[in-house]
Backbone as CSV, one residue per row, in Angstrom:
resi,resn,N_x,N_y,N_z,CA_x,CA_y,CA_z,C_x,C_y,C_z
1,MET,22.889,30.841,21.039,21.733,30.814,21.313,20.253,31.363,20.861
2,LYS,20.900,32.273,20.067,19.550,33.133,18.958,18.903,31.920,18.096
3,LYS,20.453,30.760,17.378,19.960,30.261,16.773,19.069,28.997,17.128
4,ALA,19.398,28.497,18.643,18.909,27.725,19.097,17.390,27.635,19.407
5,ILE,16.544,28.993,19.947,15.365,29.582,20.066,14.546,29.097,18.821
6,TYR,15.209,29.845,17.650,14.562,29.654,16.633,14.703,28.349,15.993
7,PHE,15.498,27.093,16.007,15.205,26.120,15.734,13.975,25.047,16.390
8,MET,14.405,25.558,17.784,13.133,25.298,18.845,11.513,25.557,18.096
9,LEU,11.362,26.268,18.544,10.544,27.477,17.296,10.275,27.128,16.465
10,ILE,10.711,27.035,15.613,9.794,26.139,14.292,9.720,24.618,13.744
11,SER,10.551,24.251,15.725,10.015,22.574,15.761,9.122,22.432,16.049
12,ALA,8.291,23.561,17.091,6.855,23.522,17.779,5.935,23.729,16.892
13,VAL,6.398,25.031,16.142,5.010,25.242,15.073,4.948,23.626,13.890
14,CYS,6.068,23.464,13.480,6.256,21.872,12.797,5.040,20.985,12.943
15,PHE,5.001,20.876,14.481,5.066,19.671,15.858,3.476,19.985,15.751
16,THR,2.700,21.832,15.817,1.740,21.927,15.791,0.950,21.347,15.182
17,ALA,1.587,21.839,13.691,0.689,21.653,12.350,0.502,20.178,11.892
18,MET,1.472,19.185,12.261,1.033,17.770,12.486,0.211,17.503,13.735
19,ASN,0.263,18.133,14.907,-1.155,17.585,16.272,-2.414,18.156,14.944
20,LEU,-2.687,19.308,14.571,-4.117,19.288,13.779,-4.345,18.666,12.453
21,LEU,-3.808,18.086,12.158,-4.075,17.781,10.745,-4.170,15.894,11.145
22,VAL,-3.252,16.033,12.222,-4.025,14.287,12.779,-5.794,14.673,13.503
23,LYS,-5.560,15.722,13.897,-7.200,15.696,14.408,-8.078,16.210,13.354
24,HIS,-7.334,16.765,12.453,-8.333,16.982,10.967,-9.028,15.745,10.187
25,LEU,-7.628,14.878,10.455,-7.903,13.611,9.865,-8.002,12.879,10.375
26,SER,-8.665,12.489,11.705,-8.783,11.599,12.650,-10.316,10.675,12.174
27,HIS,-10.765,10.994,10.807,-12.133,10.247,11.089,-11.082,8.626,9.722
28,PHE,-10.053,8.759,9.521,-9.191,7.727,8.905,-8.725,7.149,9.989
29,GLY,-9.039,6.002,9.871,-8.528,4.554,10.781,-6.849,4.921,11.243
30,GLY,-6.229,4.690,12.677,-5.168,4.942,13.118,-4.038,4.532,12.265
31,GLY,-4.550,3.072,12.062,-2.998,2.509,10.676,-2.699,3.491,9.357
32,GLN,-3.675,3.729,9.026,-3.796,4.750,7.562,-2.943,5.886,7.928
33,LEU,-3.159,6.215,9.209,-2.147,7.951,9.643,-0.975,7.478,10.119
34,VAL,-0.948,6.041,10.899,0.648,6.433,10.962,1.626,6.163,9.568
35,PHE,0.525,5.133,8.267,1.811,4.690,7.357,1.549,5.709,5.986
36,PHE,0.772,6.912,6.417,1.281,8.715,6.041,1.980,9.337,6.170
37,ARG,2.070,8.970,7.881,2.989,10.055,8.624,4.789,9.315,8.587
38,ALA,4.627,8.241,8.205,5.765,7.099,8.260,6.576,7.526,7.073
39,PHE,5.265,6.831,6.134,5.893,7.373,4.429,6.291,8.506,4.259
40,GLY,5.804,9.602,4.297,6.314,11.079,4.099,7.720,11.078,4.964
41,SER,7.817,10.616,6.427,9.285,10.799,6.356,10.390,9.778,6.074
42,LEU,10.148,8.842,5.659,11.034,7.599,4.923,11.959,8.458,3.718
43,PHE,10.675,9.190,2.487,11.853,9.939,1.932,12.975,10.465,2.372
44,PHE,12.998,11.426,3.408,13.925,12.144,3.568,15.350,11.150,4.536
45,THR,14.760,10.250,4.919,15.491,9.667,6.019,16.697,8.343,5.064
46,MET,15.599,7.689,4.114,16.518,7.192,3.159,17.558,7.852,2.365
47,SER,17.109,9.071,2.317,17.646,9.904,1.064,18.994,10.020,2.366
48,PHE,18.505,10.614,3.578,19.502,11.060,3.776,21.125,9.872,4.086
49,LEU,20.444,9.184,4.041,21.032,7.592,4.836,21.869,6.950,3.295
50,LEU,21.773,7.064,2.417,22.061,6.813,1.348,23.055,7.811,0.040
51,TRP,23.243,9.288,0.688,23.570,10.312,0.057,25.125,10.216,0.821
52,HIS,24.720,10.192,2.251,25.823,9.722,3.688,26.871,8.784,3.111
53,LYS,25.840,7.331,2.410,26.136,6.502,2.310,26.706,5.595,3.842
54,ILE,25.693,5.946,4.656,25.459,5.194,5.994,25.155,4.060,6.142
55,PRO,25.452,2.722,5.651,24.759,1.032,6.216,23.313,1.512,6.669
56,VAL,22.248,1.485,6.048,20.777,1.533,6.239,20.144,0.543,7.480
57,PHE,20.778,-0.736,8.048,20.890,-1.776,8.496,21.180,-1.755,10.137
58,GLY,22.276,-0.983,10.321,22.474,-0.449,11.700,23.525,-1.713,11.848
59,ASN,23.899,-1.741,13.562,24.381,-2.379,13.999,24.175,-3.899,15.190
60,GLN,23.041,-2.872,15.497,22.039,-3.806,17.362,20.884,-3.266,15.904
61,LYS,20.660,-4.350,15.370,19.286,-5.173,14.788,18.122,-5.113,15.590
62,LYS,18.587,-5.615,16.575,17.340,-6.212,17.633,16.823,-4.997,18.455
63,LEU,17.209,-4.099,18.766,16.976,-3.324,19.546,16.660,-1.821,18.828
64,LEU,16.618,-2.074,17.572,16.264,-0.801,16.429,14.690,-1.970,16.256
65,VAL,14.686,-3.148,15.843,13.287,-3.193,15.613,12.508,-3.376,16.442
66,CYS,13.284,-3.403,17.693,12.543,-3.216,19.448,12.108,-1.883,19.518
67,ARG,12.787,-0.813,19.133,12.725,0.556,19.324,11.506,0.501,18.403
68,GLY,11.728,0.376,17.138,10.619,0.848,16.036,9.503,-0.013,16.510
69,LEU,8.926,-0.959,17.410,7.809,-1.679,17.381,7.368,-0.703,18.367
70,ALA,7.960,-0.175,19.665,7.311,0.100,20.532,7.418,1.723,20.210
71,GLY,7.790,2.534,18.803,7.627,3.440,18.247,6.250,3.556,17.636
72,VAL,6.073,2.873,16.747,4.759,2.580,15.631,3.733,2.316,17.091
73,THR,4.411,1.417,17.938,2.556,1.344,18.681,2.449,2.465,19.529
74,SER,3.818,3.161,20.354,2.777,4.780,20.950,2.611,5.619,20.211
75,MET,2.674,5.814,18.679,1.973,6.663,17.798,0.770,6.366,17.010
76,GLY,0.500,5.258,17.010,-0.624,5.070,16.765,-1.588,4.890,17.639
77,LEU,-1.137,4.670,18.949,-2.269,5.111,20.238,-2.831,6.286,20.590
78,PHE,-1.095,7.143,20.355,-2.082,8.775,20.038,-2.721,8.846,18.676
79,PHE,-2.527,8.389,18.238,-3.540,9.257,16.462,-4.768,8.523,17.403
80,ALA,-4.855,7.536,17.649,-6.450,6.721,17.933,-6.628,8.119,19.037
81,SER,-6.384,8.147,19.699,-6.646,9.140,20.756,-7.953,10.165,20.699
82,VAL,-6.522,10.821,19.752,-7.425,12.331,19.339,-8.805,12.315,19.094
83,HIS,-9.301,10.763,18.527,-10.700,10.817,18.024,-11.010,10.935,18.899
84,TYR,-10.808,10.862,20.370,-11.678,10.904,21.145,-11.614,11.828,22.255
85,LEU,-10.429,12.920,22.549,-9.861,14.184,22.977,-9.879,15.225,22.461
86,PRO,-9.819,16.596,23.225,-9.316,17.471,22.444,-7.661,17.424,22.159
87,ILE,-7.506,18.158,21.372,-6.271,18.137,20.643,-4.867,18.288,21.917
88,GLY,-5.520,19.728,22.285,-4.601,20.257,22.999,-4.216,19.523,24.752
89,SER,-5.246,18.642,24.763,-5.451,17.607,26.194,-4.308,16.522,25.603
90,ALA,-4.541,15.926,24.210,-4.059,14.200,24.329,-2.462,15.067,23.814
91,VAL,-2.345,15.738,23.454,-0.723,16.475,23.152,-0.017,16.441,24.480
92,SER,-0.258,17.364,25.423,-0.157,17.501,27.062,0.037,15.986,28.045
93,LEU,-0.716,15.326,27.367,-0.687,14.213,28.275,0.322,13.404,27.608
94,ARG,0.462,13.307,26.352,1.366,12.266,25.584,3.046,13.180,26.273
95,TYR,3.101,14.130,26.772,4.571,14.586,27.293,4.918,13.843,28.721
96,LEU,3.787,12.964,29.700,3.895,12.391,30.351,5.421,11.024,30.065
97,SER,5.454,11.083,29.438,6.242,10.120,29.177,7.834,10.017,29.532
98,PRO,8.514,11.373,29.100,9.206,11.917,30.380,9.541,10.906,31.411
99,VAL,8.230,10.542,32.577,8.053,10.783,33.480,8.395,8.682,34.031
100,PHE,7.891,8.307,32.936,7.530,6.858,32.729,9.008,6.233,32.106
101,ALA,9.853,6.882,31.328,11.043,6.555,30.769,11.965,6.698,32.694
102,THR,12.204,7.415,32.946,12.688,8.076,34.539,12.520,6.597,35.343
103,ILE,11.290,6.480,34.961,10.557,4.630,36.118,11.652,3.786,35.372
104,PHE,11.186,3.735,34.426,12.021,2.501,33.555,13.389,2.396,33.753
105,ALA,13.912,3.781,33.835,15.376,3.620,33.965,16.263,3.577,34.950
106,VAL,14.955,3.617,35.824,15.549,3.510,37.584,15.860,1.708,37.278
107,PHE,14.556,0.974,37.023,14.911,-0.518,36.887,15.649,-1.090,36.340
108,PHE,15.466,-0.659,34.505,16.638,-1.398,33.434,17.788,-0.626,33.594
109,LEU,18.254,0.587,33.625,19.365,1.267,33.391,19.768,1.543,34.656
110,LYS,19.256,1.231,35.845,20.334,1.512,37.069,20.461,2.611,37.113
111,GLU,19.696,3.977,36.605,20.303,5.344,36.999,19.273,5.314,37.944
112,ARG,19.694,6.837,38.809,19.330,6.905,39.942,18.426,8.519,39.917
113,VAL,17.387,8.192,40.698,16.477,9.463,41.051,16.614,9.807,42.657
114,LYS,16.651,11.493,42.357,16.428,12.173,43.273,15.105,12.555,44.029
115,PRO,14.909,12.153,44.988,13.490,11.781,46.150,12.910,13.343,45.634
116,ILE,13.861,14.772,45.116,12.532,15.885,44.929,12.215,15.512,43.704
117,GLN,12.836,14.831,42.216,12.191,14.152,41.016,11.015,13.430,41.329
118,TRP,10.915,13.009,42.067,9.586,12.328,42.587,8.399,13.153,42.637
119,ILE,8.703,13.976,43.513,7.634,14.951,43.915,7.172,15.933,42.511
120,PHE,8.172,16.289,41.376,8.490,16.302,40.062,6.898,15.819,39.777
121,PHE,7.336,14.278,40.019,6.195,13.152,39.450,4.945,13.627,39.492
122,LEU,4.562,13.662,40.859,3.817,13.870,41.680,2.403,14.509,41.448
123,MET,3.460,15.413,40.936,2.873,16.879,40.593,2.854,16.926,39.183
124,ALA,3.087,16.157,38.145,2.394,15.773,36.722,1.213,15.279,36.938
125,PHE,0.982,14.120,37.607,-0.079,12.799,37.844,-1.078,13.528,38.376
126,ALA,-1.077,14.946,39.147,-1.635,15.406,40.186,-2.309,16.129,38.639
127,GLY,-1.659,16.553,37.707,-2.273,17.744,37.039,-3.350,16.399,36.074
128,VAL,-2.677,15.367,35.674,-3.692,14.413,35.078,-4.840,14.839,35.404
129,LEU,-5.175,14.529,36.893,-6.413,14.200,37.591,-6.979,15.380,37.440
130,LEU,-6.577,16.721,37.505,-7.548,17.500,37.482,-7.785,17.576,35.916
131,ILE,-6.623,17.770,34.973,-7.830,18.042,33.836,-8.892,16.831,33.402
132,LYS,-8.531,15.527,33.813,-9.547,14.342,34.210,-10.842,14.671,34.887
133,GLY,-10.914,15.054,35.946,-11.808,15.566,36.403,-12.499,16.913,36.240
134,PHE,-12.158,17.497,35.756,-12.709,18.761,35.874,-13.014,19.565,33.902
135,ASP,-11.952,18.129,33.580,-13.040,18.623,31.764,-13.484,17.468,31.293
136,PRO,-14.803,18.038,30.814,-15.993,17.147,30.650,-15.661,16.102,29.243
137,ASN,-14.929,16.820,28.311,-14.634,16.635,27.172,-13.420,15.295,26.766
138,ILE,-12.904,15.096,28.295,-12.183,13.787,28.275,-12.544,12.709,28.847
139,ASN,-12.604,11.830,27.209,-13.272,10.759,27.427,-12.603,9.726,27.925
140,SER,-12.719,9.091,29.115,-11.741,7.458,29.767,-11.373,6.669,29.057
141,PHE,-11.913,6.278,27.499,-10.698,5.710,26.822,-10.011,6.434,25.845
142,GLY,-9.876,7.331,25.818,-9.261,8.241,24.881,-8.295,8.405,26.142
143,LEU,-8.055,8.493,27.353,-7.171,9.045,28.082,-6.446,7.714,28.435
144,LEU,-6.918,6.240,28.314,-6.534,5.372,28.551,-5.465,5.647,27.735
145,LEU,-5.861,5.491,26.034,-5.328,5.535,24.598,-3.675,5.990,25.184
146,VAL,-4.258,7.861,25.263,-2.681,8.013,24.768,-1.922,8.229,26.236
147,LEU,-2.185,7.804,27.310,-1.297,7.518,28.839,-0.730,6.239,28.324
148,SER,-1.405,5.347,27.726,-0.583,3.991,26.971,0.301,4.528,26.213
149,SER,0.044,5.177,25.444,1.104,5.835,24.242,2.239,6.598,25.109
150,ALA,2.002,7.198,26.264,2.849,8.114,26.426,4.015,7.042,27.743
151,VAL,3.212,6.086,27.753,4.187,4.631,28.805,5.135,4.326,27.437
152,LEU,4.830,4.321,26.340,5.569,3.158,25.418,6.051,4.389,24.918
153,SER,5.921,5.548,24.791,7.359,6.444,24.557,8.387,6.276,25.151
154,GLY,8.056,6.295,26.559,9.079,6.470,27.922,10.052,4.838,27.657
155,VAL,9.515,3.536,27.305,9.996,2.344,26.572,11.208,3.163,25.688
156,VAL,10.418,3.270,24.478,11.240,4.326,23.582,12.916,5.281,23.942
157,TYR,12.072,5.870,25.003,13.935,6.649,25.171,14.396,5.906,26.015
158,VAL,13.944,5.111,26.726,14.886,3.476,27.333,15.805,2.967,26.350
159,LEU,15.052,2.699,25.613,15.609,1.808,24.224,17.095,2.449,23.611
160,ILE,16.050,3.792,23.255,17.590,4.776,22.221,18.574,4.811,23.132
161,ASN,18.368,5.057,24.783,19.332,5.085,25.200,20.421,3.829,25.858
162,LYS,19.803,2.789,25.542,20.388,1.335,25.613,21.569,1.281,23.804
163,ILE,20.514,2.003,22.817,21.035,1.612,21.409,23.347,2.791,21.700
164,GLY,22.938,4.064,22.319,23.088,4.551,22.286,24.041,5.458,21.207
165,ASN,25.322,5.505,21.148,25.900,6.095,20.306,26.397,5.115,18.738
166,ARG,25.802,3.970,19.011,26.774,2.390,18.288,25.885,2.785,17.279
167,ASP,24.719,3.546,16.929,23.902,3.600,15.938,23.655,5.195,15.195
168,HIS,24.241,5.065,14.035,23.588,6.631,13.609,22.050,7.147,14.007
169,PRO,21.997,8.819,14.217,20.567,8.604,15.120,19.565,8.527,13.882
170,VAL,20.008,9.172,12.484,18.873,8.650,11.397,19.024,7.071,10.955
171,VAL,19.628,6.156,11.465,19.862,5.286,11.198,17.995,4.673,12.244
172,ILE,18.294,4.862,13.414,17.545,4.811,14.546,16.150,5.453,14.323
173,VAL,15.651,6.486,13.556,14.969,6.735,12.829,14.342,6.499,12.259
174,ASN,15.085,5.538,11.080,14.796,5.644,9.341,14.307,3.950,9.821
175,TYR,14.962,2.811,10.779,14.314,1.935,11.520,12.384,2.072,11.946
176,PHE,12.509,2.844,12.656,11.237,3.275,12.843,10.204,3.697,11.741
177,MET,10.573,4.383,10.683,9.799,5.089,9.568,9.094,3.724,9.212
178,TRP,10.393,2.962,8.541,10.270,1.824,7.624,8.932,0.761,8.697
179,ILE,9.600,0.049,9.656,8.323,-0.884,10.654,6.911,0.090,10.752
180,SER,6.777,1.707,10.467,5.573,2.057,10.928,5.305,1.933,9.547
181,VAL,5.619,2.432,8.539,5.243,1.960,6.626,4.336,0.477,6.723
182,ILE,5.384,-0.455,7.274,5.113,-1.701,7.328,3.529,-2.372,8.211
183,VAL,3.388,-2.140,9.388,2.745,-1.838,9.977,1.259,-1.376,9.774
184,GLY,1.490,-0.040,9.675,0.457,0.728,9.489,0.118,0.197,8.354
185,GLY,0.424,-0.299,7.163,0.427,-0.868,5.542,-0.750,-1.606,5.522
186,VAL,-0.014,-2.848,6.418,-1.526,-3.959,6.769,-2.065,-3.681,7.464
187,LEU,-2.665,-2.733,8.785,-3.791,-2.454,9.013,-4.409,-1.593,8.227
188,SER,-4.015,-0.906,7.040,-4.465,0.004,6.067,-5.610,-0.587,5.915
189,VAL,-5.409,-1.936,5.304,-5.584,-2.916,3.885,-7.168,-3.632,4.988
190,PHE,-7.251,-3.525,5.949,-8.486,-3.540,6.921,-9.505,-2.651,7.480
191,TYR,-8.882,-1.390,7.215,-9.716,-0.361,7.671,-9.266,1.073,6.646
192,TRP,-9.528,0.385,5.635,-8.536,1.114,4.424,-9.750,2.831,4.535
193,THR,-9.649,3.752,4.483,-10.684,5.075,3.842,-10.584,5.883,2.573
194,MET,-11.054,5.535,1.616,-10.122,6.576,0.636,-10.195,7.878,0.522
195,PRO,-8.953,8.362,0.559,-8.924,10.051,0.738,-9.287,10.652,0.099
196,LYS,-9.822,11.931,-0.302,-10.626,12.568,-1.325,-9.751,14.446,-1.758
197,GLY,-9.530,14.496,-2.936,-9.053,15.228,-3.205,-7.902,16.225,-2.330
198,VAL,-7.581,17.404,-1.812,-6.899,17.684,-0.711,-6.224,16.697,1.138
199,GLU,-7.006,15.897,1.061,-7.203,15.267,2.008,-5.677,14.367,1.584
200,TRP,-5.816,14.028,0.410,-4.003,13.145,-0.367,-3.309,14.162,0.561
201,PHE,-3.320,15.425,0.151,-1.947,16.839,0.617,-1.595,16.746,1.895
202,PHE,-2.876,16.732,2.579,-2.641,16.211,4.388,-2.060,15.198,4.661
203,LEU,-2.436,14.248,4.195,-1.986,12.842,4.581,0.029,12.781,4.338
204,LEU,0.011,13.044,3.166,1.403,13.304,2.977,2.367,14.122,3.868
205,SER,1.753,14.865,4.180,2.119,16.810,4.636,2.594,15.961,6.524
206,LEU,1.892,14.917,6.889,2.161,14.438,8.379,3.483,14.228,8.060
207,GLY,3.975,13.688,7.213,5.694,12.740,7.261,6.411,14.000,7.398
208,VAL,6.319,14.778,6.975,7.088,16.056,6.515,6.907,16.893,7.587
209,PHE,6.122,17.206,8.014,6.232,18.549,9.504,6.704,17.373,10.834
210,GLY,6.314,16.307,10.547,6.730,15.382,11.209,8.250,15.352,11.412
211,TYR,8.779,15.301,10.089,10.037,15.145,9.687,10.891,16.306,10.222
212,PHE,10.503,17.292,9.951,11.118,18.439,10.630,11.024,19.346,11.482
213,GLY,9.878,18.819,12.019,9.955,19.022,13.702,10.891,18.094,14.204
214,GLN,11.116,17.166,14.216,12.268,16.485,14.454,13.258,16.906,14.209
215,LEU,13.841,16.801,13.156,15.642,17.772,12.603,15.296,18.492,13.253
216,PHE,14.570,19.808,13.744,14.883,21.324,14.372,15.016,21.128,15.557
217,MET,13.742,20.124,16.408,14.331,20.243,17.825,16.103,19.743,18.174
218,THR,16.130,18.466,16.841,17.644,17.749,17.308,18.718,18.362,17.003
219,LYS,18.578,19.594,16.242,19.544,20.883,16.228,19.317,21.485,17.146
220,ALA,18.480,22.299,17.988,18.087,22.817,19.065,19.198,22.109,20.128
221,PHE,19.023,21.056,20.033,18.836,20.423,21.570,20.831,19.939,20.987
222,GLN,21.748,20.546,19.994,22.812,20.107,19.734,23.545,20.971,20.385
223,SER,22.993,22.264,19.912,23.769,23.656,20.471,23.913,23.288,22.345
224,GLN,24.813,24.379,22.061,25.398,24.976,23.643,24.182,25.327,24.555
225,ALA,23.330,25.387,24.119,22.261,26.226,24.755,20.845,25.660,25.418
226,THR,21.275,24.238,25.604,20.108,22.696,25.616,19.352,23.577,26.634
227,ASN,19.890,23.388,28.311,19.268,23.120,29.434,18.491,25.322,28.926
228,LYS,18.592,26.064,28.173,18.189,27.218,28.171,16.598,27.383,27.105
229,VAL,17.001,26.405,26.143,15.757,26.113,25.448,14.703,24.981,25.441
230,VAL,15.170,23.977,26.128,14.382,22.892,26.352,12.898,23.413,26.932
231,SER,13.241,24.277,28.000,11.265,24.747,28.329,10.762,25.048,27.041
232,LEU,10.986,25.186,25.776,10.387,26.174,24.961,9.731,24.864,23.818
233,LYS,10.274,23.696,24.054,9.754,22.555,23.928,8.280,22.151,24.113
234,TYR,8.159,22.428,25.151,6.221,22.491,25.915,5.752,23.768,24.969
235,LEU,6.253,24.801,23.819,5.446,25.595,23.713,4.504,24.712,22.170
236,GLU,5.070,23.778,22.020,3.916,22.967,20.935,2.617,22.149,21.984
237,VAL,2.616,22.347,23.437,1.372,22.311,23.757,0.254,23.505,23.649
238,VAL,1.100,24.495,24.439,0.568,25.931,23.844,-0.252,26.392,22.869
239,LEU,0.480,26.035,21.853,0.177,26.153,20.442,-0.888,25.491,19.879
240,THR,-0.831,24.242,20.214,-1.894,22.740,20.201,-3.204,23.306,20.681
241,MET,-3.171,24.031,21.817,-4.393,24.237,22.483,-5.270,25.547,21.854
242,ILE,-4.083,26.581,21.527,-4.946,27.832,21.158,-5.310,27.650,19.782
243,THR,-4.236,26.658,19.027,-4.854,26.989,17.665,-6.304,25.737,17.458
244,GLY,-6.151,24.771,18.595,-7.731,23.661,18.591,-8.999,24.820,18.967
245,VAL,-8.752,25.952,19.760,-9.467,26.367,19.607,-10.298,26.875,18.995
246,PHE,-9.443,27.792,18.409,-9.972,27.998,16.782,-10.774,26.805,15.630
247,TRP,-9.844,26.007,15.177,-10.373,25.402,14.516,-11.282,24.518,14.900
248,PHE,-11.067,23.915,15.784,-12.050,22.577,16.410,-13.326,23.058,17.544
249,ALA,-13.141,24.132,17.798,-13.874,24.522,19.067,-13.450,24.337,20.346
250,ASP,-12.636,23.560,20.817,-12.194,22.847,21.407,-12.703,23.992,22.953
251,ALA,-13.035,23.424,23.690,-13.213,23.974,24.974,-12.415,23.723,26.609
252,TYR,-11.859,24.575,27.000,-10.950,24.262,28.182,-11.713,24.327,29.412
253,PRO,-12.031,24.084,30.714,-11.672,24.762,31.964,-10.947,25.197,32.729
254,PHE,-11.193,26.133,33.146,-10.059,26.492,34.554,-9.219,25.759,34.234
255,LEU,-9.707,24.567,35.148,-8.812,24.165,36.494,-8.408,22.366,35.231
256,SER,-8.844,22.724,34.087,-8.106,21.712,33.042,-7.039,22.433,32.754
257,LEU,-7.686,23.601,32.456,-6.155,24.316,31.858,-4.955,24.268,33.563
258,ALA,-5.221,24.490,34.221,-4.373,24.776,35.384,-3.539,23.095,35.091
259,GLY,-4.457,22.183,35.237,-4.015,20.877,35.529,-2.526,20.702,34.319
260,THR,-3.629,21.266,33.050,-2.242,21.241,31.729,-0.896,22.003,32.422
261,LEU,-1.172,23.186,33.198,0.429,24.036,33.169,1.071,23.091,34.153
262,LEU,-0.050,22.689,35.279,1.100,21.711,36.186,2.136,20.731,35.806
263,VAL,1.101,20.078,35.043,1.980,18.602,34.023,2.771,19.650,33.732
264,ILE,3.268,20.498,32.473,4.413,21.001,31.715,5.214,21.582,32.852
265,VAL,5.252,22.360,33.889,6.107,23.226,35.007,6.694,21.601,35.380
266,SER,5.664,20.879,36.058,6.829,19.679,36.923,7.158,19.280,35.895
267,LEU,7.024,18.843,34.109,8.392,18.210,33.782,9.380,19.461,33.089
268,ILE,9.064,20.534,33.218,10.343,21.303,32.576,11.722,21.375,34.353
269,LEU,10.446,20.961,35.796,12.155,21.585,36.720,12.377,20.299,36.513
270,SER,11.700,18.977,36.502,12.121,17.420,36.375,13.884,17.564,35.290
271,VAL,13.176,18.459,34.281,14.347,18.439,33.809,15.660,19.340,33.603
272,PHE,15.456,20.414,34.371,16.248,21.351,34.865,16.880,20.795,35.803
273,TYR,16.114,20.249,36.900,17.002,19.331,38.038,17.668,18.418,37.948
274,ARG,17.325,17.552,36.844,18.178,16.638,36.150,19.755,17.501,35.391
275,ARG,19.396,18.143,34.949,20.899,18.981,34.230,21.472,19.445,35.123
């Protein structure tokens, strides 16, 4: 239990660092941020697969490619949204992805959802309305971008469910990283901004923080204490909002904070009820 908590805390810190760097580097194009985010992680995924002699191309190539395309589009939309939104709001709104994942699972995976879970989902969307309605810093275009990112992230969950255990988890991530490098690289050709000095380090750090954030979250979920530590996943939102206030001078009205809390609580209740 203690180890799982430590892993989840490290994961939250790593993802928070990545979020802040994305906001700090938002003057770069979305394609360029996607490219460096993936390039930094690709070193670790390829090294792991080659070291353990795991087939790089996997077994379900079509599903793996679809997961990669949905993932890179979701990531690109999220990176684009932080240019228009406070970073804490962008992160909290992107966490609506489990709601969309559940809705898609009902139609495509024939999963059953109990009525009380729909109540939790309505609570989450009520939280979004509070955030949008009472935060003057919420740009409508940015809101559209981040909600689209959450929808596609929900598609990713469904595709991963379809892939199941027939492909190694690192193979799935590796496909995602390669597709992101290719898509981000192509887009960067048209909208390239030359990094200066320490910006090279920051850009390459995106992939490092993203990789270790995912790694430690996975380690925490692999423990027997998953249902006890899953709520710590949303610590990323809290840390990002707090650090965003000091780094970017973000301001959050009280009702906007209440909306964020409503989103997080409804998602945690949904996770616990499902388990």
